[in-house]
C-alpha positions in Angstrom: -7.6 -7.9 21.5 -9.3 -9.9 19.2 -7.7 -10.7 16.1 -9.2 -12.7 12.7 -6.5 -13.8 10.8 -6.0 -17.0 8.4 -2.4 -19.0 9.1 0.1 -20.6 6.6 -1.4 -24.0 7.8 -5.0 -22.9 6.7 -6.7 -22.3 9.8 -9.5 -20.3 8.9 -11.3 -18.3 12.2 -15.1 -17.7 11.1 -16.1 -14.6 10.2 -15.9 -11.7 12.5 -18.4 -10.0 11.4 -21.1 -12.6 12.7 -20.1 -11.5 16.5 -22.3 -9.4 18.3 -21.3 -5.9 18.9 -19.5 -6.2 21.9 -17.3 -8.5 20.3 -16.6 -6.4 17.4 -15.3 -3.4 19.0 -12.4 -5.7 20.6 -11.2 -6.5 17.1 -7.8 -5.5 16.2 -6.9 -6.7 13.0 -9.3 -8.7 10.1 -6.8 -10.4 7.6 -8.3 -13.1 5.1 -6.4 -13.1 1.7 -6.9 -15.0 -1.0 -10.0 -16.8 0.5 -12.2 -16.8 -2.6 -14.7 -14.7 -1.1 -17.4 -13.1 -3.5 -19.9 -10.5 -3.4 -19.5 -6.7 -1.8 -17.7 -5.1 0.9 -20.3 -4.1 3.4 -20.6 -0.3 4.4 -21.3 -1.8 7.6 -17.2 -2.7 8.3 -17.1 0.8 9.4 -18.5 -0.2 13.0 -15.1 -2.1 13.7 -13.6 1.5 14.9 -10.9 -0.7 16.7 -9.9 -2.2 13.4 -5.6 -1.4 12.7 -5.3 -3.8 10.0 -7.6 -5.0 6.9 -6.4 -7.1 4.7 -8.9 -9.0 2.1 -6.2 -9.2 -1.0 -6.7 -12.0 -3.6 -10.8 -12.1 -3.3 -13.4 -12.0 -5.8 -14.8 -9.0 -4.1 -16.9 -6.7 -6.0 -18.9 -3.6 -6.0 -17.5 0.0 -4.5 -15.1 0.6 -1.7 -17.4 1.8 1.4 -16.6 5.3 2.4 -17.5 4.3 5.7 -13.8 2.8 5.8 -13.1 6.5 6.3 -14.7 5.9 9.8 -11.6 3.5 10.9 -9.3 6.0 11.9 -6.5 3.5 13.9 -6.5 1.5 10.4 -2.4 1.3 9.2 -2.5 -1.4 7.0 -5.5 -1.1 4.2 -4.9 -3.8 1.4 -8.0 -4.5 -1.3 -5.8 -5.3 -3.7 -5.7 -8.3 -6.3 -10.0 -8.0 -6.1 -12.8 -6.8 -8.9 -13.6 -4.0 -7.1 -15.2 -0.5 -9.4 -16.0 3.1 -8.6 -14.3 5.7 -7.2 -11.6 5.5 -4.4 -13.4 7.0 -1.6 -11.8 10.5 -0.4 -13.1 9.6 3.1 -9.9 7.4 3.1 -7.8 10.9 3.7 -9.3 10.6 7.4 -7.0 7.7 8.1 -4.3 9.6 9.4 -2.7 6.7 10.9 -2.6 4.9 7.5 1.1 3.4 6.4 0.2 0.8 3.6 -2.9 1.8 1.0 -3.1 -1.3 -1.5 -5.6 -0.8 -4.2 -3.7 -2.3 -7.3 -5.2 -4.8 -10.0 -8.9 -3.4 -9.1 -10.9 -1.9 -11.9 -11.3 1.4 -10.2 -12.3 4.3 -12.0 -12.4 8.1 -11.7 -9.4 10.4 -10.2 -7.4 10.1 -7.5 -8.5 11.9 -4.4 -6.5 14.9 -3.1 -7.6 13.9 0.7 -5.0 11.4 0.2 -2.3 14.0 0.4 -3.2 14.7 4.0 -1.7 11.3 4.9 1.1 12.3 7.6 2.3 8.3 7.8 1.7 7.2 4.3 4.8 5.2 2.9 3.5 2.6 0.6 0.5 3.4 -1.7 -0.3 1.0 -4.7 -2.7 2.1 -7.3 -1.4 0.1 -10.5 -3.8 -1.5 -12.8 -6.5 0.2 -12.5 -8.9 2.3 -14.7 -8.0 5.9 -12.9 -7.6 9.2 -14.9 -6.6 12.8 -14.5 -4.4 14.4 -12.2 -2.1 12.9 -9.7 -1.9 14.6 -6.2 1.4 16.5 -6.1 2.1 15.5 -2.7 1.9 11.6 -3.8 5.1 11.8 -5.4 7.0 12.0 -2.1 5.3 8.8 -0.8 8.7 6.6 -0.2 7.0 3.8 -2.3 4.5 4.3 -4.9 3.2 2.7 -8.2 0.7 4.2 -10.6 1.4 2.3 -13.7 -1.2 0.9 -15.9 -3.8 3.6 -15.4 -4.5 6.8 -17.7 -2.6 9.6 -15.5 -0.1 12.4 -16.1 3.1 10.3 -15.3 5.2 8.2 -17.1 6.9 8.7 -20.7 5.0 11.7 -21.8 5.4 13.6 -18.3 8.4 14.2 -15.5 7.2 12.4 -12.9 7.7 8.3 -12.4 4.6 6.7 -12.5 6.5 4.0 -10.0 9.3 5.0 -7.6 12.3 3.1 -8.2 12.4 0.8 -5.3 8.5 0.3 -6.4 9.7 -2.6 -8.5 12.6 -4.8 -9.9 16.1 -3.1 -8.7 18.7 -2.3 -10.7 20.7 -4.7 -8.5 18.3 -7.9 -9.7 18.6 -6.7 -13.5 22.4 -7.0 -13.2 22.1 -10.0 -11.5 20.0 -11.6 -14.0 22.2 -10.5 -16.8 25.2 -12.1 -14.8 23.0 -15.5 -14.3 22.3 -15.5 -18.1 25.8 -15.4 -18.9 26.8 -18.0 -16.4 23.9 -20.4 -18.0 25.4 -20.1 -21.8 28.9 -20.6 -20.4 27.5 -23.9 -18.6 25.7 -25.0 -22.0 29.0 -24.2 -23.7 31.2 -26.0 -21.4 28.5 -28.9 -21.7 28.2 -28.6 -25.3 32.3 -29.1 -25.1 31.8 -31.8 -22.8 29.7 -34.0 -25.2 31.7 -33.5 -28.2 34.7 -35.0 -26.4 32.7 -38.1 -25.1 31.5 -38.4 -28.7 34.8 -38.2 -30.0 36.8 -40.7 -27.5 33.6 -43.4 -28.1 34.1 -43.0 -31.6 38.0 -43.8 -31.6 37.5 -46.8 -29.4 35.3 -48.5 -31.5 31.7 -47.9 -30.0 29.1 -47.1 -31.4 28.4 -43.0 -32.5 25.1 -42.5 -30.3 24.9 -40.4 -27.3 22.0 -40.6 -25.0 21.3 -37.5 -22.9 18.9 -38.4 -20.1 16.2 -35.9 -20.1 15.3 -35.0 -16.1 12.9 -37.3 -14.9 11.3 -39.0 -17.8 10.4 -41.5 -15.1 11.4 -42.3 -11.4 12.0 -46.5 -11.6 11.9 -45.9 -7.5 7.9 -45.7 -7.1 5.4 -48.4 -8.5 1.7 -48.6 -7.6 0.1 -52.0 -8.9 -2.1 -52.0 -11.6 -2.5 -48.3 -12.0 -1.3 -47.3 -15.6 2.2 -45.2 -15.2 1.9 -42.5 -17.8 4.8 -40.6 -19.2 5.5 -37.3 -18.8 5.7 -36.4 -22.1 2.0 -37.7 -23.1 0.7 -35.7 -20.1 2.5 -32.5 -21.2 0.9 -33.2 -24.8 -2.6 -34.0 -23.4 -2.8 -30.6 -21.5 -1.0 -28.4 -24.0 2.0 -28.1 -22.0 0.0 -27.6 -18.7 -1.8 -24.5 -20.0 -3.3 -22.1 -18.1 -6.3 -22.1 -20.3 -7.1 -26.0 -19.5 -7.0 -25.3 -15.7 -10.2 -26.8 -13.9 -9.2 -26.3 -10.7 -6.7 -26.2 -8.0 -6.9 -28.4 -4.7 -5.0 -28.9 -1.7 -1.8 -29.9 -3.3 -1.7 -28.3 -6.7 -3.5 -27.8 -10.0 -5.9 -29.5 -11.8 -5.5 -29.5 -15.8 -8.2 -31.0 -18.6 -6.4 -33.3 -20.9 -6.9 -35.2 -24.1 -4.8 -38.0 -24.4 -3.7 -39.6 -27.9 -7.0 -41.7 -28.0 -9.0 -38.7 -27.4 -9.8 -39.8 -24.0 -10.3 -36.6 -22.1 -8.9 -36.9 -18.5 -8.2 -34.3 -15.2 -4.7 -34.5 -14.6 -3.8 -33.3 -11.1 -0.1 -31.6 -10.8 1.2 -31.9 -8.0 3.3 -28.6 -6.4 4.9 -29.4 -3.3 5.9 -33.0 -3.0 9.7 -32.2 -2.5 8.7 -30.0 1.0 8.3 -31.9 4.2 6.1 -34.8 3.7 6.0 -34.0 0.0 6.6 -37.4 -1.4 4.7 -39.1 1.5 1.5 -37.0 0.9 2.1 -38.1 -3.3 2.5 -41.9 -2.2 -0.4 -41.5 0.5 -2.7 -40.0 -1.9 -2.1 -42.8 -4.6 -2.2 -45.7 -2.0 -5.4 -44.3 -0.7 -7.2 -43.7 -4.1 -6.0 -46.8 -5.8 -8.2 -49.1 -2.7 -11.1 -46.8 -2.4 -13.3 -48.1 -5.3 -16.9 -47.3 -5.3 -19.9 -45.9 -7.7 -19.5 -42.5 -5.8 -15.8 -42.1 -5.7 -13.8 -40.7 -8.2 -11.6 -43.9 -10.0 -8.0 -42.9 -10.4 -6.8 -43.7 -13.6 -3.0 -43.4 -13.4 0.1 -41.4 -12.3 3.3 -40.2 -13.5 6.5 -39.5 -11.6 9.7 -38.1 -12.2 12.6 -36.7 -9.9 10.8 -33.3 -10.2 7.2 -34.2 -11.0 3.9 -36.0 -9.7 0.8 -36.1 -11.3 -2.4 -38.2 -11.1 -4.8 -38.9 -14.0 -8.8 -38.8 -13.1 -11.7 -39.4 -15.4 -12.5 -36.2 -16.9 -16.2 -35.4 -15.2 -17.7 -33.3 -18.6 -20.6 -32.2 -15.7 -18.0 -30.4 -13.8 -19.1 -30.0 -10.1 -21.7 -29.3 -7.7 -20.6 -26.0 -7.4 -20.1 -24.9 -10.6 -23.7 -26.0 -11.5 -25.2 -24.1 -8.5 -23.2 -20.7 -9.1 -21.4 -20.4 -12.1 -24.4 -21.5 -14.8 -23.5 -19.9 -18.4 -26.3 -18.6 -20.3 -28.4 -21.7 -21.6 -27.1 -24.0 -19.1 -29.5 -26.4 -17.1 -30.3 -25.5 -13.6 -29.6 -28.7 -11.3 -33.4 -30.0 -10.9 -34.6 -30.6 -7.4 -34.6 -34.6 -8.3 -31.0 -34.4 -9.0 -30.0 -32.4 -6.4 -31.7 -35.3 -3.8 -29.5 -37.7 -5.8 -26.4 -36.2 -5.2 -27.2 -35.6 -1.6 -27.8 -39.2 -1.6 -24.8 -40.4 -3.3 -22.2 -38.1 -1.7 -23.5 -39.8 1.2 -22.7 -43.4 0.1 -19.4 -42.1 -1.2 -18.5 -40.7 2.3 -19.8 -43.7 4.5 -17.9 -46.0 2.2 -14.8 -44.3 3.0 -15.6 -44.2 6.6 -17.0 -47.9 7.0 -15.5 -50.1 4.6 -12.2 -48.8 3.9 -9.3 -51.1 5.6 -7.9 -47.9 7.2 -11.1 -46.1 7.2 -10.2 -42.9 5.5 -11.0 -39.2 6.4 -11.6 -36.8 3.7 -11.1 -33.4 5.5 -12.7 -31.1 2.6 -16.2 -32.0 1.9 -18.1 -29.2 0.0 -19.7 -28.9 -3.3 -17.0 -27.8 -4.8 -15.2 -31.7 -4.0 -18.3 -33.3 -5.5 -18.1 -34.1 -9.3 -20.9 -35.1 -11.7 -20.6 -37.5 -14.3 -22.2 -37.9 -17.3 -25.6 -39.2 -15.8 -25.5 -36.6 -13.1 -24.5 -38.7 -10.3 -22.3 -37.9 -7.4 -18.6 -38.6 -7.5 -16.6 -37.4 -4.4 -13.4 -36.3 -5.6 -10.4 -34.6 -4.1 -8.6 -36.5 -1.7 -5.4 -34.2 -1.6 -6.9 -33.5 1.8 -7.9 -36.9 3.0 -5.7 -38.4 6.0 -5.6 -42.5 6.3 -6.5 -43.3 9.9 -5.4 -46.3 11.8 -8.8 -48.3 12.6 -7.7 -48.2 16.7 -8.0 -44.6 16.8 -10.9 -42.7 16.4 -9.0 -39.1 15.4 -5.9 -37.8 14.4 -4.2 -34.5 15.1 -3.1 -33.0 11.9 -2.5 -29.5 10.3 -5.9 -28.0 9.7 -6.8 -27.8 6.3 -9.9 -27.3 4.5 -12.6 -24.7 3.4 -14.1 -21.3 5.6 -17.4 -22.5 6.4 -16.7 -25.5 5.8 -14.9 -26.8 9.0 -15.8 -28.4 12.0 -15.4 -26.3 14.9 -13.7 -28.9 17.0 -11.1 -29.2 14.0 -10.7 -25.4 14.1 -9.9 -25.6 17.5 -8.0 -28.7 18.2 -6.6 -30.1 14.9 -8.2 -33.2 15.5 -10.4 -34.6 13.0 -12.6 -37.7 12.8 -15.4 -39.4 10.7 -17.8 -36.6 12.0 -15.2 -33.7 10.7 -16.5 -34.8 7.6 -20.5 -35.2 8.6 -20.1 -31.4 9.3 -18.7 -30.4 6.2 -21.5 -32.7 4.7 -24.4 -30.7 6.7 -23.1 -27.9 5.0 -22.7 -29.3 1.5 -26.4 -30.3 1.9 -27.3 -26.7 2.6 -25.4 -25.7 -0.4 -27.8 -27.8 -2.4 -31.0 -26.3 -0.7 -30.1 -22.7 -1.2 -27.5 -22.5 -3.9 -25.2 -20.1 -1.9 -21.8 -20.5 -0.6 -20.9 -21.5 3.2 -19.9 -17.8 3.6 -20.8 -14.9 2.1 -19.8 -11.1 2.8 -22.8 -9.7 0.7 -25.2 -10.9 3.2 -24.2 -8.7 5.9 -26.1 -5.9 3.6 -29.3 -7.4 4.6 -28.5 -9.1 8.2 -25.8 -10.3 10.3 -25.5 -13.9 9.4 -22.6 -14.3 6.9 -22.3 -18.1 7.6 -24.7 -20.0 5.5 -25.2 -22.2 8.6 -27.1 -19.2 10.6 -28.7 -17.9 7.8 -30.5 -21.0 7.5 -31.4 -21.8 11.2 -32.2 -18.6 11.2 -35.2 -18.7 8.9 -35.8 -22.5 9.9 -37.1 -20.8 13.0 -39.0 -18.8 11.6 -40.6 -21.4 9.4 -39.6 -19.4 6.3 -38.5 -22.4 4.1 -39.5 -21.3 0.9 -37.6 -18.4 1.5 -34.3 -20.8 2.0 -34.8 -22.7 -1.6 -32.5 -21.8 -4.3 -34.7 -19.3 -6.2 -33.0 -21.0 -9.7 -35.6 -23.8 -8.7 -38.7 -21.7 -9.5 -40.8 -23.5 -6.9 -40.0 -26.7 -8.6 -39.7 -28.8 -5.5 -41.4 -30.8 -2.8 -41.2 -28.9 0.5 -41.6 -31.9 2.3 -38.3 -32.8 0.9 -36.8 -29.6 1.5 -37.5 -29.7 5.2 -36.4 -33.2 5.7 -32.8 -32.4 4.0 -32.7 -29.0 6.4 -33.2 -30.9 9.4 -30.4 -34.1 8.0 -28.2 -31.0 7.3 -28.5 -29.3 10.9 -28.3 -32.7 12.5 -25.3 -33.4 10.5 -23.8 -29.5 11.9 -24.1 -29.6 15.8 -21.4 -28.3 17.4 -20.6 -31.4 19.5 -19.1 -34.5 17.2 -20.6 -36.7 19.2 -24.2 -35.2 18.7 -23.6 -35.6 14.9 -24.7 -39.2 13.0 -22.6 -41.8 11.2 -22.6 -41.3 7.4 -24.6 -44.6 7.8 -27.1 -43.2 9.9 -27.7 -39.7 7.3 -28.1 -42.3 4.5 -31.2 -44.3 6.5 -32.3 -40.4 7.5 -32.2 -39.7 3.8 -34.0 -42.8 3.0 -36.8 -42.0 5.6 -36.3 -44.2 8.4 -35.3 -42.7 12.0 -35.1 -38.8 11.3 -38.0 -37.8 13.2 -36.7 -39.0 16.7 -33.3 -37.5 15.9 -34.9 -34.2 15.6 -37.1 -33.7 17.8 -33.9 -34.5 20.4 -32.6 -31.6 18.1 -35.1 -29.2 19.1 -34.8 -29.7 22.7 -30.9 -29.5 22.6 -31.0 -26.1 20.0 -33.4 -24.2 22.3 -31.9 -24.6 25.7 -28.1 -23.9 24.1 -29.8 -21.0 22.4 -31.2 -19.6 25.6 -27.9 -20.1 27.4 -26.2 -18.1 24.3 -28.5 -15.2 25.4 -28.4 -15.7 29.1 -24.7 -15.2 28.9 -25.1 -12.3 26.3 -26.9 -10.4 28.6 -24.4 -11.4 31.1 -21.4 -10.0 29.3 -23.2 -6.8 28.3 -23.8 -5.9 32.1 -20.6 -6.5 32.8 -19.3 -4.2 30.0 -21.5 -1.2 31.4 -20.3 -2.1 34.5 -16.5 -1.4 33.3 -17.2 1.5 32.1 -16.0 4.5 34.3 -18.7 7.1 36.0 -20.3 10.2 35.0 -20.4 12.9 37.7 
């Protein structure tokens, strides 16, 4: 049985739909929630006939729900909630007789609820809330143990006799009672505290003390932590700068917390990183590690730390605000009127990022491994120079060690194979991520994109580029937004460097100092010739093993008489 999962420690197995047809037939579950996917859900997912669990909730999937899902008759769990799906619920879902959980809430689905859902004998949990559904709800669905139709235009609720949600779908009466009790207890505590402060004030006055009472606001400052010459910000200063950490000021979310845009009292724009897990095991140590690490890593192409704020309940880091945001946003989130990243700028970003990583690997003592190199973590300053940011996933490594085993953290499509399988990271882990980032620069595309399944098998950007490179179709690789305003020789050079950086074996990948030399035109031809020889040999061996696997699968089938 083969499973594709995303575990709690961030291990992300590469896309199941990139496997061959025989391996696809062995897939049992596909669990990839909150992975930041975009694109549409391909009808080809209907070929995974042995699938029992499909969980893709919390992504950015758009388009219709493919009717081919009705072919997955072994499915017991289907969760596509909290996406951007549109269109109608396909009636073919009524074929899923084993289905127990059907969750399609928080999308933009329209039309009526198919009558065919009434024929699902094992359905116990049906969540269709917060869509644009209308019309009549099939009577049988009100008998499902747990259901929720709220946030639609259906025949339930105040004007109709059936409830829009079962009693167990939301908060129970017991929880509401608990909340009331909690409020009463809190009020009593406040009252007692007020009496205590009044008593203290009265006693102090009768002893000849000055009539002043100082109440310690929780965690205005934590005197236990000091970090050299970095500026120490007051909590209230950052709270005011970010409009009380308003969601409208969120710039992004990294491995340890959200990043907010802020404006200080002197009108200086900053980015405030608010850590969310420092109280968990290793949380405080993670904060100390990150601050100490960033404070010693000073380079033109690395994000500079301005200061920090600590309280007993908060840990915050303050950086300069990069007005041109990230490379990823400039590649894929352009607003009308925004200029594209021109080819010379992309080349400059490639070289600047390489120099920043080389400094972390070869000039910091101890050396620093970033562990999540990608276009979203490369920022652009006012001159569109690359600034490598987000060291929340970085790891200090003792100079006597070449790698370190730790929790696997990173982003799907950017993780090096050896890091994924063993948890061991090294400088070569960053080199792999850098190679994928180069492909993002050239193509303008994400490292993994399910929408490519509409036309081909290559969900991974690396496989997609390799295929086109073998076919000598370099122009088909380049971002269309460039409108052919690029040098094809430069494109070929950067693609070659990217493929050298993303070799399966970490020993075969160049160091970042070598990458810089190759980008500057030195030593690429020799390494590329060797790569081509290794790649051809590897591909032939893979094809030989695939043919052998296919024959073994045929031989294992029972004979026909």
